[in-house]
VEXDREN-531052 format. One line per 10 residues: their letters; for each residue x, z, y negated of C-alpha. Coordinates in Angstrom, 1 decimal, always signed. Example, Ala and Ser with C-alpha at 12.3 -4.5 7.8 and 13.67 -1.06 7.14 Angstrom:
! VEXDREN-531052
AS> +12.3,+7.8,+4.5 | +13.7,+7.1,+1.1
***
This chain:
! VEXDREN-531052
MKPSPRRAAA> +61.4,+61.7,-123.6 | +63.6,+63.4,-121.1 | +65.1,+61.1,-118.4 | +63.6,+61.1,-115.0 | +66.4,+61.6,-112.4 | +64.4,+59.5,-109.9 | +64.0,+56.6,-112.4 | +67.6,+56.9,-113.5 | +69.0,+56.8,-110.0 | +66.8,+54.0,-109.0
ALSLGAVMVI> +67.6,+51.9,-112.1 | +71.3,+52.6,-112.0 | +71.6,+51.7,-108.4 | +70.4,+48.2,-109.0 | +72.6,+46.8,-111.8 | +76.2,+47.9,-111.8 | +79.0,+45.4,-111.4 | +82.3,+47.3,-111.5 | +85.1,+48.8,-109.5 | +84.8,+52.5,-108.9
APAASAHVTA> +85.9,+54.7,-111.8 | +85.5,+58.5,-112.3 | +83.0,+59.8,-114.8 | +84.2,+61.5,-118.0 | +83.7,+64.8,-116.3 | +82.0,+67.7,-118.0 | +83.8,+71.0,-117.9 | +83.7,+74.6,-118.8 | +85.4,+75.0,-122.2 | +85.0,+78.7,-123.0
VDEVARDPAS> +83.6,+82.0,-121.8 | +81.9,+84.2,-124.4 | +83.9,+87.1,-125.9 | +81.1,+89.5,-124.9 | +82.2,+88.9,-121.2 | +85.7,+90.3,-121.8 | +86.5,+93.0,-119.2 | +87.3,+96.2,-121.0 | +89.1,+97.6,-118.0 | +91.8,+95.0,-118.3
GIGASGNRPL> +93.5,+96.7,-121.3 | +94.2,+93.2,-122.6 | +95.2,+92.5,-126.2 | +95.8,+89.1,-127.8 | +95.8,+86.0,-125.7 | +99.2,+85.1,-127.1 | +101.0,+87.4,-124.6 | +98.8,+87.2,-121.5 | +95.6,+85.5,-120.2 | +92.2,+86.8,-121.2
IFRLAGPDRV> +90.3,+88.4,-118.4 | +86.5,+88.1,-118.2 | +84.0,+89.5,-115.9 | +80.7,+87.7,-115.2 | +78.3,+90.2,-113.6 | +74.7,+91.3,-113.5 | +72.8,+94.0,-111.6 | +72.2,+91.6,-108.7 | +73.3,+88.1,-107.6 | +70.5,+86.4,-109.4
QTAWMAAKHT> +71.5,+87.9,-112.7 | +75.2,+87.4,-112.1 | +74.5,+83.7,-111.8 | +72.4,+83.8,-114.9 | +75.1,+85.6,-116.8 | +77.6,+83.0,-115.7 | +75.4,+80.2,-117.1 | +74.5,+82.1,-120.3 | +78.0,+83.1,-121.3 | +79.9,+79.9,-120.7
TRTPSATPLA> +80.2,+76.8,-122.8 | +80.2,+73.4,-121.2 | +80.6,+69.9,-122.4 | +77.7,+67.6,-121.6 | +77.8,+65.4,-118.5 | +78.3,+61.7,-118.7 | +75.1,+60.9,-116.8 | +71.6,+60.0,-117.8 | +70.4,+63.4,-116.5 | +71.7,+65.0,-119.7
RVALLAGSEG> +71.9,+68.8,-119.5 | +71.7,+69.8,-115.9 | +71.4,+73.0,-113.9 | +71.6,+73.4,-110.1 | +69.1,+75.8,-108.5 | +69.7,+77.4,-105.1 | +68.0,+80.1,-103.0 | +69.6,+83.6,-103.2 | +68.7,+84.9,-99.7 | +71.6,+83.1,-98.0
YADALAAAPL> +74.9,+81.4,-98.9 | +74.3,+78.3,-96.9 | +72.6,+76.0,-99.4 | +75.1,+76.4,-102.2 | +78.2,+76.1,-100.0 | +78.8,+72.4,-100.7 | +77.5,+72.4,-104.3 | +80.8,+72.7,-106.2 | +81.6,+68.9,-106.4 | +78.0,+68.1,-107.5
ARALGAPVLL> +78.3,+70.9,-110.1 | +81.5,+69.3,-111.4 | +80.0,+65.8,-111.5 | +77.0,+66.9,-113.5 | +78.7,+69.7,-115.6 | +76.1,+72.0,-114.2 | +76.0,+75.8,-113.6 | +74.4,+77.2,-110.5 | +71.4,+79.4,-111.0 | +69.6,+81.3,-108.2
AGTEGVLSSS> +66.0,+81.9,-107.4 | +64.9,+85.4,-106.4 | +63.2,+86.7,-103.3 | +61.0,+84.2,-101.6 | +62.1,+81.5,-104.1 | +60.4,+83.1,-107.1 | +62.1,+82.6,-110.4 | +62.9,+85.7,-112.5 | +61.7,+85.5,-116.1 | +65.3,+85.1,-117.4
VASSLADYDT> +66.1,+82.3,-115.0 | +62.8,+80.5,-115.6 | +63.4,+80.7,-119.4 | +66.9,+79.4,-119.0 | +65.9,+76.5,-116.8 | +63.2,+75.4,-119.3 | +66.1,+74.6,-121.7 | +67.6,+72.1,-119.4 | +66.6,+68.4,-119.1 | +67.1,+68.3,-115.4
VVVVSGSAQI> +67.1,+70.8,-112.6 | +68.7,+69.8,-109.3 | +67.5,+71.9,-106.4 | +69.9,+72.3,-103.5 | +67.6,+74.4,-101.3 | +64.7,+73.3,-99.1 | +61.0,+74.2,-99.6 | +61.3,+77.1,-97.3 | +63.7,+78.8,-99.8 | +62.2,+77.4,-103.1
SEATLQGLRD> +58.6,+76.2,-102.9 | +57.1,+73.1,-104.5 | +54.9,+75.5,-106.5 | +58.0,+77.0,-108.1 | +59.3,+73.5,-108.9 | +55.9,+72.5,-110.3 | +56.2,+75.4,-112.8 | +59.4,+73.8,-114.1 | +57.8,+70.4,-114.3 | +54.9,+71.9,-116.3
QSVEVIRYAG> +57.5,+72.8,-118.9 | +58.7,+69.2,-119.2 | +61.8,+69.7,-117.0 | +62.6,+66.9,-114.6 | +63.2,+68.2,-111.1 | +65.0,+66.6,-108.2 | +65.6,+68.1,-104.8 | +68.8,+67.4,-102.7 | +68.3,+69.3,-99.5 | +68.0,+68.7,-95.8
ETRFDTAAVV> +66.7,+70.4,-92.7 | +69.8,+72.5,-92.0 | +72.8,+73.6,-94.0 | +74.7,+70.7,-92.5 | +72.1,+68.2,-93.6 | +72.0,+69.7,-97.0 | +75.8,+69.5,-97.3 | +75.6,+65.8,-96.5 | +72.8,+65.2,-99.0 | +74.6,+67.1,-101.8
SLAALYWGSL> +77.8,+65.2,-100.9 | +76.2,+61.8,-101.3 | +74.7,+62.9,-104.6 | +78.1,+64.1,-105.8 | +79.7,+60.7,-104.9 | +76.9,+58.9,-106.7 | +76.8,+60.8,-109.9 | +80.6,+61.3,-109.9 | +81.0,+57.5,-109.8 | +79.4,+56.9,-113.1
ASASDLPAER> +81.7,+55.4,-115.6 | +81.5,+56.9,-119.1 | +81.8,+53.5,-120.8 | +78.7,+52.0,-119.2 | +76.7,+54.8,-117.6 | +76.6,+52.8,-114.4 | +77.6,+53.8,-110.9 | +80.3,+52.0,-109.0 | +79.5,+48.9,-107.0 | +82.7,+49.0,-105.0
MESWSAFVAD> +84.4,+51.9,-103.2 | +87.6,+51.5,-101.2 | +88.1,+55.1,-100.3 | +86.6,+58.6,-100.7 | +87.6,+62.2,-99.8 | +85.9,+64.7,-97.7 | +86.9,+68.4,-97.2 | +85.5,+69.9,-94.0 | +85.1,+73.7,-93.8 | +83.2,+76.2,-91.6
GADFPDALGA> +79.6,+76.5,-92.6 | +79.0,+79.5,-90.3 | +80.8,+81.7,-92.8 | +81.3,+81.4,-96.5 | +85.0,+81.9,-97.6 | +86.7,+78.7,-96.5 | +83.9,+76.4,-97.8 | +83.9,+78.1,-101.2 | +87.6,+77.7,-101.6 | +87.3,+74.1,-100.5
GPAAASHGGV> +84.8,+73.3,-103.3 | +87.0,+73.3,-106.3 | +89.8,+71.5,-104.4 | +87.4,+68.8,-103.3 | +85.9,+68.4,-106.7 | +89.3,+68.0,-108.4 | +90.0,+65.0,-106.2 | +86.5,+63.5,-106.7 | +85.7,+64.5,-103.1 | +83.0,+66.4,-101.3
VLLTAGESLP> +82.5,+69.3,-98.9 | +81.0,+68.8,-95.5 | +80.4,+71.6,-93.0 | +81.3,+72.4,-89.4 | +79.4,+74.9,-87.2 | +82.4,+77.1,-86.5 | +84.7,+75.1,-84.1 | +81.9,+72.5,-83.5 | +81.2,+69.4,-85.5 | +77.4,+68.9,-86.1
SVTRAALEGR> +76.2,+65.4,-85.5 | +75.1,+64.9,-89.1 | +78.6,+65.9,-90.3 | +80.2,+63.4,-88.0 | +77.7,+60.8,-89.2 | +78.5,+61.5,-92.9 | +82.2,+61.2,-92.2 | +81.5,+57.8,-90.7 | +79.5,+56.9,-93.8 | +76.1,+57.1,-92.1
FSAVAGVDRE> +74.3,+59.2,-94.6 | +71.0,+57.8,-93.3 | +71.3,+60.3,-90.4 | +70.3,+63.2,-92.6 | +67.1,+65.0,-91.5 | +64.4,+66.7,-93.6 | +65.3,+65.2,-96.9 | +62.9,+64.3,-99.8 | +63.0,+60.5,-99.4 | +61.8,+59.8,-102.9
DYTPLLDWWQ> +64.8,+61.6,-104.3 | +67.3,+60.5,-101.7 | +66.5,+56.9,-101.1 | +68.0,+55.6,-104.4 | +71.3,+57.3,-103.5 | +71.2,+55.9,-100.0 | +70.4,+52.4,-101.3 | +73.4,+52.7,-103.6 | +75.7,+53.8,-100.8 | +74.5,+51.1,-98.4
GLEGAKTVSV> +74.9,+48.4,-101.0 | +78.5,+49.4,-102.0 | +81.2,+46.8,-101.4 | +84.7,+47.8,-100.2 | +86.1,+49.6,-97.2 | +84.7,+53.0,-98.0 | +87.6,+54.6,-96.0 | +87.3,+58.4,-95.8 | +90.3,+60.7,-96.1 | +89.5,+64.0,-94.4
TGIGGKAVAA> +91.1,+67.4,-95.2 | +90.4,+70.3,-92.9 | +90.1,+73.7,-94.6 | +90.5,+76.7,-92.3 | +91.3,+77.1,-88.6 | +87.8,+76.7,-87.3 | +87.1,+73.5,-89.3 | +90.4,+72.0,-88.2 | +89.5,+72.8,-84.6 | +86.1,+71.2,-84.9
ADGAGVALQQ> +87.6,+68.1,-86.4 | +90.3,+67.9,-83.7 | +87.8,+68.5,-80.9 | +85.6,+65.6,-82.3 | +88.5,+63.2,-82.6 | +88.4,+63.2,-86.5 | +91.7,+62.2,-88.0 | +92.8,+64.7,-90.6 | +95.1,+63.7,-93.5 | +95.7,+67.4,-94.4
RVIGADRYET> +95.3,+70.7,-92.5 | +94.9,+73.9,-94.6 | +95.1,+77.0,-92.4 | +96.0,+80.4,-93.6 | +96.5,+83.6,-91.6 | +93.2,+84.9,-93.1 | +90.6,+83.9,-95.7 | +92.7,+85.0,-98.6 | +95.7,+82.9,-97.5 | +93.4,+79.9,-96.8
AAASAALVRL> +91.9,+80.2,-100.3 | +95.3,+80.4,-101.8 | +96.4,+77.3,-99.9 | +93.3,+75.5,-101.0 | +94.0,+76.5,-104.6 | +97.3,+74.6,-104.3 | +95.4,+71.4,-103.8 | +93.4,+71.8,-107.1 | +94.5,+69.5,-109.8 | +94.5,+72.0,-112.7
GNKSGRFFTL> +92.7,+71.0,-115.9 | +94.4,+70.5,-119.2 | +91.4,+70.2,-121.4 | +90.8,+73.2,-123.7 | +92.3,+75.8,-121.4 | +93.2,+76.6,-117.8 | +90.9,+78.8,-115.8 | +91.5,+80.8,-112.7 | +88.4,+82.2,-111.0 | +88.3,+85.2,-108.7
ASGEEWADAV> +85.5,+86.4,-106.4 | +85.1,+88.8,-103.5 | +86.3,+87.7,-100.1 | +84.0,+90.2,-98.5 | +80.6,+89.6,-100.2 | +79.2,+86.1,-100.6 | +76.5,+86.6,-103.2 | +78.7,+86.3,-106.3 | +81.3,+84.1,-104.7 | +78.9,+81.3,-104.0
VASAFAADAH> +78.3,+80.8,-107.7 | +81.9,+81.3,-108.6 | +82.9,+78.3,-106.5 | +80.8,+75.9,-108.6 | +82.1,+77.6,-111.8 | +85.7,+77.1,-110.7 | +85.1,+73.4,-110.0 | +83.4,+72.9,-113.4 | +86.3,+74.8,-115.0 | +88.8,+72.4,-113.4
GPLLLVDRDR> +90.6,+75.3,-111.7 | +90.9,+77.1,-108.3 | +88.9,+79.9,-106.7 | +90.8,+82.8,-105.3 | +89.6,+85.7,-103.3 | +90.1,+89.5,-103.7 | +89.1,+92.7,-102.0 | +87.0,+95.3,-103.7 | +90.0,+97.5,-104.7 | +93.1,+95.3,-104.4
VPTPTREVLM> +94.5,+91.9,-104.9 | +95.7,+90.5,-101.5 | +99.2,+89.2,-101.4 | +98.4,+85.5,-101.2 | +96.2,+85.7,-104.2 | +98.7,+87.8,-106.1 | +101.4,+85.2,-105.4 | +99.3,+82.4,-106.8 | +98.4,+84.3,-109.9 | +102.0,+85.4,-110.5
RDARNADSIV> +103.3,+81.9,-110.1 | +100.6,+79.9,-111.9 | +98.2,+82.1,-113.9 | +100.6,+83.5,-116.4 | +100.2,+80.3,-118.4 | +96.5,+80.3,-118.0 | +94.1,+80.9,-120.9 | +91.5,+82.8,-118.9 | +91.0,+84.6,-115.6 | +87.3,+85.0,-114.7
LFGGRDVVSG> +86.1,+87.6,-112.2 | +82.6,+87.3,-110.6 | +80.7,+90.4,-109.7 | +80.3,+94.0,-110.8 | +82.7,+96.9,-110.2 | +80.9,+97.7,-107.0 | +82.1,+94.3,-105.7 | +85.4,+93.9,-107.6 | +86.6,+97.2,-109.0 | +88.3,+97.9,-112.3
AVTAEIADFT> +91.5,+98.6,-110.3 | +91.7,+94.9,-109.4 | +91.3,+94.0,-113.1 | +94.1,+96.4,-114.1 | +96.3,+95.1,-111.4 | +95.9,+91.5,-112.5 | +96.4,+92.4,-116.1 | +99.7,+94.1,-115.2 | +101.3,+91.3,-113.2 | +100.2,+88.5,-115.4
KR> +102.0,+89.8,-118.4 | +104.1,+87.0,-119.9
***
């Protein structure tokens, strides 16, 4: 019988007696050879990184391709094989999902127009044990979710009334599932500190770059409204996750009970990503341990990449996505987090200087560079440029 996420969370929140320890995190281990980018002109991996392109005819199929053509180790949670599901008609819901994707070893798949699942996405989701939905019922209806339940898939929804509420809900879920210790499959009962990365939720680039950085430190992503700090974000930074509005209480209450029952100081360390988020934190009197501000989105993403603790599992991945179009980038952020690597941004036809500098410094020893999006979003010229300057 497949595990119920509600029953699992409720049961786990009652019995753990332990100091916080990170889960044995799942991760991306490989990208299928079929996804190799022919425009790269790349030969054997012995003399330069392999370059892959994950792309479909639209954002929904690109996300599906990313899930289909990657291999992941299983998560160390009772939810078994997990996929995240978000709406595709806006970037807001998936902005903060990267740390949760990392904690659960989960790809992000997208629903289509009006929350309807394409046949390929519906078929793929039926193969998972649990689907975690990070969009509200206005984006993905209960009828759509019932269709998954009818195929014996357990479904849980972590979403709130606004993008800021949803980020807080998803953050608490990431802290909860990320605290599971592989030896006992029980969440922490004590937490002395945790990390939050705040980024602008009114636009996509800074938050997406923040995701892999936060995930690599066991942290979470919370959102500002430009240079203003929403009340729910402030509440979450103060540990008051009960302030979230519009949440499914049946799914959320076990997480909230766990959080409120934790012993320890639960001191938060806050990193501001991007000028607007830093201004919002400063204006609200939030103490920042780190400030990451670039001259533009590309430089900010490169600076965020420097905060990522690179993986040393079965390979090192660098993920690239458009800094101009959000549709593919929103999925790329979760992929990068799950691959234990950074997300960098490019233009359609060129590699911006900050991205180039990171790749030239760090990616020559990488195993794989993964681009998200078709050539109308990230052209073959970008692939060829990367192949040229990452020669070993």
